[in-house]
N, C-alpha and C positions, 0 to 999 in steps of 0.2 A: 749193292746189297739187295737181296730178294725182298719182296714186299712182306713175305711171311716173317722174315728175320726182323724187319723194321717193326712190324706189329708186336713181335715178341719183346722187343726192347721197350716199346711203349707201355707194355703191361708192368714194367719195372719202375715207372715214374712215380708210383705211390709209395715206393720204399722210403721210410723215414731216414735211412742212413744217407747222409750227404755224400759220402764217398761213393756209394752205389750210384747216386744220381750223377755225380761228376763223370763216372765212367760211361754211363748211358748217354749223357749229354755229349760227350766227346764223339761218340760213334754216330749219333744222330746229326750233330753239326757237321761232321765230315761228309754228309750226303748233300750239303748245300741246299739251295732253294727247292730242289725237287722233293724234299721231304715235307715241305710246308702243308700240302693238301692232306697228308696223313695226320700231321699234328693238329690241324684245324678240325678234322673229323673226330679225332680223339677228344679234343676239347669240348665238342658238342655232345658227345655221348657219355662223357665221364663227369659226374657232378661233384667229384672230390675237389675241394678248394685247393689242396696242395698240388694236385695234378694239374689243375687249370692254371695255377700260378706258374708252375714250372714250364708248361707248354708255352705260355705267353712270353716267358723269359727266353726260351729257345727260339721262338719265332722272331722276337725282337732282335736277337743277336744275329740270326741269319739275314734278316732284312737289312740290318745295319751294315753287315759285311758286304752284302751284294751292292749296296749303294756306294760304299767306299771303293769297291773294285771298279764300279762303273765310272766314278769320278777319277780314279787313278788312270783308267784307260783313256778318259777324255784328256787329262793333262799330258798324256804321252802321244796324243794324236797329232797329225800334221796340220789338220784344220780344226782349230780351237773355236768351234761354233759357239757363240755366246748363249744362244737359246738352249743348246744341248747342255752346256755347263749349268745354266739356271735350272734346267729340268732335274739334274742329279742332286742339286741342293734341295729342291722341293721333295725329292724322293726320300731324303733323310727324315723328313717330318711325316710325309704321306707315302708310306712304303708301297702301296698298291696303285699309285698314280699312273694313269694311262697316258702315255706320251702322245698317242695318236689324236686324242681330243685337243691337246694344246696345238699340235701341228696343223690340224684342220683350221682352227681359228687364225693362226699366224699366216697360213697360206692364203686365206681369204684377204687379209689385210695386205699382204705382199702383192697379190695379184692386182688389187685395186690401185696400189702405188705404181706398179709396173705399167699398167695401162695408161697412166698419166705422164710417164717419163719419156723423154726422147733425148737423143745425143746433142741436140742443139741448145738444150737448157743449160744455164749457168749453174754453178754449185749452189748459189743462193736460191735459184728458182727450183732446183731439185728438192732442197730442204723445205721450201714452201709447199711443194706437192705432198711430201711426207706429213707435214704438219696438218694440212687440210684433211688428208685421208685418216690419220690417226685421231685427231682431236675433233674434227667437225663431222666426218662421216661415221667413224666408229665410236666416237664419244669418250675417248680416254680423257682422264682428268686426274689431278692430284688428290691425294687423301689428306686434305688440308688440316683435318682435326688432329691427326697424330701420325707423324712419319714413322714412328716405332711400332705401329700396328702390324701384327704378323700377317693379317689378311691383305695388307697392302704390299707385302714382300714376295710371297710365293707365287711363281709365275702362273700357275693354273688358275689361281684365284684372281689375279690381276687381269688376265685376259677375259675372265668371265664377268667380273664386276666392273671392269674398266677404271678402277681406282688403284693408283699405285703411289709408291714413295719415289724419291729421286733416283734410287738405285734400280728398282724394278722397271720403272718407266724408261730409264736410260738403256737398260739391257734389251728391252723389247724394241725400242727405237733403233739402236745401233745394230741389233741382231738382224732386223729386217733390212736395214740399209746395207749392211755388209753382204747379205745374201743376194742383194740386187747389184752388187759391185761398187757401192759407194763407200769411199774411205772415211767413214765416221767411227770414231773410237772414244773410249772413256777418257776422262781427265780426273785425276785423283785429287780433287780439292779437299781441304780440311772441312769437316762438318757439312759437306755437300757433295754432289756428284753431277758433273755436266759432261757434255760431249764436245769433241773437236772435229771439224771437217779438215782432214789432212790435205796439205798442198802437195800435189803430185808433180808439180812443175819445178825445174831447177830454179834456185833463187838468183835473181839478177844482181850483179855487183852493186848497182845503185839503189837496191831495195832498202827501205827504211823499216821493214817489218821487224817486230821485236822477237819473234820466234820463227825459225826456218820451216817448221813442220805444220803450221796451222794457218788456214785461211780465215776461219772465224770459229766461234764457239756456239754451242746450242744448249739451251736449258729445257730438257724434256719435262721438268716439273712445272714449267710455266708455258705450256702449250708450244714448246719448241722455239721460244724467243731466241733470236740471234744476238750474241754478245761479242764485244770486241776485246782485244787484249787489255785495253785500259779499264774496262769494266771488271774484268777478273782481277786486275791489279788493285782496283778500288775496293773490291770485296775483301781482299786480303788485308788491306789497310784497316778496314773496319774491324777485322778480327784481331788486329794488332799482334800478328805473329810473323815470325821470320819467313821471308819469301824464298821458296825453293824452285828450282827449274821444273821439277816434277809437277808442280801445281799449274804449269802452263802447257806442258807437253802431253801428247796423247800417250796413253798407257796400253799395255797389251791386254788381250782378252782374258788371259790368265790373271793378271793383276786386277782387272775389273771384277771378276768373280770372287777373288780373294777379298776385295774391299766390300763386296756385297755380303760375304759371310761374316766379316767383322761387324757389319751393321746388324746382322741377325743375332750375333752373340750379345751385343749391347741390348737389343730388344728383349731377348730372353732374360738377361740379368735384371732389366727394369721390372719385369713381372715375377722375378725370383724363381724362374724355372732353371735352377742350377744344373740339373742333369742334362737338359737340352742344350744349355750354353756349353757344357763340357763336350757334348757330342759334336757341336758345331766346331769347337776348337780342334777336334780330331780331323775334321774336313779341312780346316785351315792348315793343319800340319801337312796334309797331302798337297795342298796348293802352294804352301810356302815352307818346304822342308828346311830345317835349320835356321828358321827365322822367327823372331818373336812377334807377338801381336803388335800391330802399329796403332798409334793413338790417333 
C-alpha cells in the first residue's frame, strides 16, 4: 500500500464509529510492522485522546504478532538456541528490544570462557571455568530477595544487572555452554530449575549410575554449585512429592523456555497483571501446543 493511502487511512482513526475503526484497523494491521513508524508519527502529531488510544492499540497488536511469529519460527528451527528463545520472550514485554546489545554482552562472556577451556579438561573442570568467569569475573549472582521479580527474569535486564532467578541464570549459563559445545541442559525440577551435564559416553554394564544421561547437576542460582543425584533425590524428599524421571533427566531447550514462561505467568499473576499473564499464556501455547499449563 502506498504511503499516501496509509496516511489517508490514518485520518479516519478519529471516526467515532467502531465499525469504521475496525475496517481501518484491519487494513493497517495487514501492513505489519512496516506501518509502525507512520503510526508513531501520527500519535505524536495528533492530540486527540481517542486517536492516540487507537494507535497504541494497533502498535501493541502488531508488536505482539511480530513477537509470536518470531517465537514460532524459533520453535520450528533446527537449532533451538536457548538465548534466542529467551530473547523472543523478552520481546513480548519489551517490543523494541535490541538483540545486538544482548549478543554483545553474551559474546564477551563466551569469549572469556573459551579462552580458559581446553580439550584436556574434565567435565567438572570445564564447569569450574564457567563458574569462575560468570560469577567471579562478570559478577552474576542470584536475586535472593524475590525470585518472582520481573527484573530478574528478562534476559536483557539480567545481563545488565547481573542479577537473575533460577530460570534466567540457567538459560544464560546453559546457553553459553551449548554455544561452546558443552552438553549442559536444563532439568525440570518442581519449584526450582537446575542444569545437568550430559554424559556423552556409553554406559558401562557395571555402572552404578542412577541415570544414564547425567554426569552431575549444576545449580546456577548458587554460583554453579555441583550437585549429585542423591542431592536432587533429597531435595524431592523435602518437597514430599512423587518422584518422576523427568526431575532427574535433561530436558530439551524448548521445554526449558516453556518452563521459563510458566514462571513468568506466575510472576505476573502475583502482581495481578492479568493481561500480561494471558499474553504469556499465548506464548506458552506456541511452545506447548495442545498441552495444559504444568504445575
